[in-house]
N, C-alpha and C positions, 0 to 999 in steps of 0.2 A: 525416237528419231534413229533409222537406222540405215549405215554407209552401204548404199547398193554396188557402187564400182570406184575403183582408187587404181589411178596411173600415173605415172612419174613422164614430165617431158623435159628434154635436154634444155638447159638453158641457152643454149646455142640457136634453139629452133624457136625460143620467143621472140619478141623484140626489145632484146638488154642491150644495153650498153655495158663493157666491163672498162671501168676508171681506174687507172693506177698511181693515180693522184688524190689530195685528202678532198673530200666534198664540204668544205666549208669555207664559210667566207672567213677571211682575214679581217683584221681591226682595220678600219678605216673603208673597206668596199661598201658601194652605196647601191650598185647595180650590174646587171652583166653585161659585161662587156664582147662576147663572142661574136654580136653580129656588129659592131661598131666600126666605123670608118673614121671617127676620130683618134687623132694621135694623143698621146698621155702628155701633159706639161712636162716642163725641163725637168724638174725635180720628182717626178712620179717614174714607177718602176710598170712596163706593160706586164698584162696577167694574160698567158697563153692557156688558157682551159681548152680540152680536148670537145670537139661540138658533141653534146648531150651529157658534157660531165663539167659543165658550169653551176656551180651554187646559186639557189635564189638569194640575191642579198637584198632588193628590192627593186623598186623603181623610182625614177626619176620623175619629181614635179613637172606641171606643166611649163615651158620654156626653158627645159633643160634636155639634155641629152648625155649621153654615157658615152664617156669616150675608153680607150683600151687599157686604162689603167682602173677600170672599176670605178670612177667618181664622176658626180655630175657636174658638169661645166654649163654655164650660160648659155644659151644659140646665140649666134651674131646674127644681127639683122642687119643685112645690106638693103637698106630703103634708099633707093636714088630719086624718087621724088621730091619735090621741092616743096617748103615750108606752107604753109596756109594761107601767110601772108600775102604774098603776089595773087592768090586766087581771090581773099578776100577784094582787095583792091581794083580788080578784074570785073568783078560782080559788082562793087558800088559805081564804078565809072559807067557800066552799063545801065545800072539802074538812075544814076542822075541824068543819062543822057534821054532816057523813056520818059523822064517827069520834065 
C-alpha cells in the first residue's frame, strides 16, 4: 500500500463542534434534554448542554418523554372522552328497540 497524497484540513473548515464542557453522562441522566420542552421536577436541576455537545445517555421508553433535567417522565394523558359504560348502555338500548 502506498500513500499517494496527504493534506491537512483546518478543524474549523469541517462540521466540527467545539465543546467546552465535559462530554459524559452524569449519574442519573437517562436521556438527551436538549430538545425537551418539559420543565424539570421540583427536586431536579436543569441541564444546559450546548447544541451538539449533549452526551448520548439513552432514550426514554414508550410512554415516557425526556425533561430538561435529562430524566424520563411519564407522559400525561389528557383523555376527555367519557368511559365506555354510556356507549354500552346506548348500544344495548338501540339493540333492544330493534328486537
